N, C-alpha and C positions, 0 to 999 in steps of 0.2 A: 511446602503446602501450596504456595502461590507461584505461578509461572508468568513472567513479565516479558513481553516481546515488543520493545520499541523498534522503529524501522521495520515493521512487520511485513511489508511488501505484499506477498500473496498468501501470508499466514502459514507458510511451510513448517516453520518450527513449532507453531501452535498445534498443528496437526500431529506432529511427532510427539508433542507433549501429551496429547490425548492418548495416543498409542502407548505412551510410557506410563499411563496411569493417572495423570492429572485430570481433574474434573473441569469441564468447560467453564463453570461459574467461578473457578479460581484462576482463570487465565485473563490477563489484562494486556491489551494490545494498543498500539498507536502507530501512526505514520503521518506524513505531511503530503503525500502524493494524492492526486485526484483519483487515480486507480484504486488505491487502498481505501480512500475515504468512501468512494461509491460502493466498492465491494464489501468493506467492513460494515457499513451502515446496512446494506442489503442483507448480509448474513445475520446481523443482530436485530433486524426488524426496525431499524431507524429510518425515518424519511430522509431522502436526499434533497428535499426542497430547500432546507437552510443553506445548502452549498451554493445556491444561486448560479447554476451552471448555464452557460451560454456557449453556443458553437456556431461560428459563421458558416453558412451554407447548409445548415441542418435545422433551419427554422421550422420546416414542416414536420419534423419528427418530434416525438414526445420525450423531451429530455427530463421528465420526472420519473422515467422508468430506468432503473440501473442498467438493465441489459442494453438499452438503446444508447446510453451515455458511453458505456464501455466499448460498444461497437463503433461509435463515432470516433472515440479516441484512437482506436486502432487505425482507422482510415487516415485520420489527421497525422498521426505519428509516421505512418508509412509514406504519406505524401511529402514528408520533409526529406526523405532519402533521395538519392540520385534517381532521376526519372528513367530507369531502365525498363525494358519491355517486361521483365519479370515483375518488377515492383508495380508497374501499372496494371499488370494482369491481376495481381493480388487485390489492389484497390477496386478494380472493376468487379471482381468476384464478390467482394464485400457489399458492393452496391447491388449487384444483380441478385444475389441470394441473401438480401438483408434479413428477411424474416427467419430464414434458416439459421444464419449466424447468431442472431439475437436469441433464438430459441435454445441454441447450444450453450450460450452464455448463461441463460436462465437455469439450465440444467445444473451447471456448475455451482451457481449461487445456491440452489436448493440442496445440492450435495453437501456443501459447506455448512449450510444452516443446520442440517441434521447433526453434524459433528460439533460445530462451534457456536451454535445459535445462542447459547447462554453466556458466552464470553463477553468481556467489555471491550469496546473499541472507541477510540477518540482520535481526532486530528490534533496532534500534539508533538512539539519538538522533543526529540529523544532525551535530551538532558533534563528537561522539565519533568519528563516521565520518570526517569531514574531517581530524581530527587525525592519523589513521593515515597519511595521505598528504601531510602538510605538507612533507616533504622529497623528494617524488617528482616530479622535473621532467618525467617522461615520462607523467604522468597528467593527465587533464582531468576536472574535477569540475563536474557540471551540477546546478544548484540551482533548484528551483521551490518556494520557501518559502511558507508560509501568508500570505494577504493580510490576515487579520484575526485578532485574538487569540482563541485557543481554536478555531480553524477546524476542526481534526481532531475535537475533542470535539463541536462542534455538528453537523458533517456526519454523523458516525456515531452520533448520539444514539439510543439504543434504550430510554430510560427505565429504565436499569439492569436490563432483562430479559435482557441478554446479557452474560456476564462471561467473562473469560479472564485468563491470567497475563501481564499487560501488562508491557512493559519499562519501565525507569526512563527518564524523559525530562523535559525542561524545556518548559513552555508557551512558545511563540514569540510575542513581542509585536512586531509589525512596526515600531511607532513607535520603539522603542529598539534592537531586535535587528538590524534591517537594517544599521544603522550599524556595529554590532559585527562582523557578518559581513564587510562590505566592508573594514573596517580590518584584520581578520585575513587576508582573502584577499590583500590587498596585500603581506603579509609572507611568505607561503608560496610554495613553488616551483611547484606545479601551476598550470595555467591554470584559473581558476575562472569559470564562466559562470553568471550569474544571470538568470533570465527570469521574467516576470510576465504573467499573462493579464489583459487589461483589456477593459472593455465598449466 
């Protein structure tokens, strides 16, 4: 009856849950990344002001708008890559067509709002989220955990040019922590599904 998606990323599994018959109001999601925090809050109608987002070099932009923050994050993430002509062209395009890119992001936010607007989203460590449901035999918990240590930190690295009020969380180490999660999952009442993308 209840679908729980910690480490929800871009809410892919929650969208599949909707297609599979779950009601949005029975979906509970969480993540610790700024991307998910901004996107999740925008989808569920929450303000992003409490996140206290700051971005160096973007002071003239309105960082109270989710589409502007997500646009800035893409630029800053790409600027951390090797400065190839291709990479620089992408960054230039994001600046040159800023309004167009932000408008496209807003379209996706509105699309997800229609599907998932009634779900619950919070910035929360995945283990804390699971513990809330350990006695709920009518819940299914779907986990897509990081495949390498510090995956979130590396994937969203902006060279400290983007800061926000991050939630408290533990860095996931797959070599040790996968075993802990499996052992814990065997003891609790919900169905726990773990999946991993492989090459």
